[in-house]
N, C-alpha and C positions, 0 to 999 in steps of 0.2 A: 504493499499500500504506499502511496506516495505521501509525502509530507503534507501537500496541499489537500488531498483527500482526507487525511486524518484531521487536519485542522478544521476542514468544513464540516466533517462529522460532529466534532466537539462543539462547534459554534451552533450547529443545528440543535444538538441535544440540549444545550444550555438554553437556547432560545425557546424550545418547547417547554422546558420546565418553567421558565420565567413566564411565558406568555399563555400557558395552557391551564384551564381549571382542572381539578379543584384546588391545586396548590398555587398556581400562578395567576396571572391576570390581575394582580394588584388588588384583589378583593372585589373587583367590580362584576364579576361574572358568576352565573349560577351554572351548575352541572347537571341539575335535576329539577323537575317541577314538584307539584304536591304529590306527596306518596300515597294519597287517597284516590288518585285517578290514574287509571292505566292509559299510557299514550306512548308513541313512538314519534320521534321527530325525524323526518327524512331531510337530509341536506346534500347538495351536490356542489362540488367545486370545479373550477377551472374552465367553465364554459363562457358563453354559449359557442356551439360548434354545430356545424351541419354536416350530415344528418342526424347525428347522435342526439342533440338536445331536442330536436323536433320529435324523434322517435320516443324519447323519455317523456315529453310532454303529452304525446298521444296515449301512452300507456297510463300515466298518472290520470288523465282524463277519463279513460275507460274505467279506471278503478275507483274514481271519485276521491283521489288522494291529493292533498296539498303538500308542497315541499318548500324548502328554502333553497334558492339557487345563488351561490356565492360566485359572482361573475368577475372575470378579469376585464378591466376597462378596455384594453386594446381588442379583445374578442367582442365586446359590446359595440364598438365602433364598426367592427367588420360585420356583425350580424344583428344590427338593431331591431330587425323585424322578429327575431326569435325572442329577444328580451321583452320586447313589447307584448308578444303573445303570452309569454308566461306570466307577466304582470297582470295582463287583462284576464287571464283564467285563474287569478287569485293566489298565485304562488308569490312568495316573499322573495324579493330581490335584495342580495347583499353584496358588499364590496369585498373583493378578493385581491386588491391592489391593481395598479395599471398594467404591469407586465409580469406579475407573478415572480417578483424578485425576493428571494429569501433574505438576501443581504439587507435590502432597503427596509424590510419589515423588521429588522433588528436594530436599526439605527435609532439612537435616542433623540436625535434632532432631526427635524425635517419630516414632514408628512406629505410631501409632494405627491408621492405615488398613491396615497390614499385620497387626497383631495382631487388629483386628476381622474381617478377612477369614479369618485363621487359625481364629479361634474359630467363624466361621459355617460353614466347611468342616468342622472337627472335629466339629460338632454333627451333621453329616450322615453323615460316613463314619467317625467313631470314632476318628480320629487327625489330628495336625496335618500339613499338607503339609511336605514338606522343601524345596520349591523355590519361589522367588519370582521372578517376572519383572515388573520395573517397567513401568507403562503407558508407551507411547511413541506416536509418530506413524507408525511404519514400516509 
């Protein structure tokens, strides 16, 4: 294993620990809902893409299931029609950064990659996403 690969793996592991619930996230995140209600949350990352996201939306529609789609800003610009469709069909649209850069997601300063994706998503669906999921290797 090269030194670069080893360092990248360590940075990713530390980033996941810091940013991921239930231990990380600086106390602002919840990793479960009420224990009295049985529910599953479906989330999908790294889209939208064609034809995969379209097929996914077809299947979710047939099953009457809603999901949260964490979208990459650049992909939103490439496939605005798919994002608009997901939003109109009642799925939650979240931010997954502008270009899926793990390094940018770990920077303590600057959030341009988040703001740029927020802007790209808002241009398509008419509102800023309320959720952000940092890119990871998971």
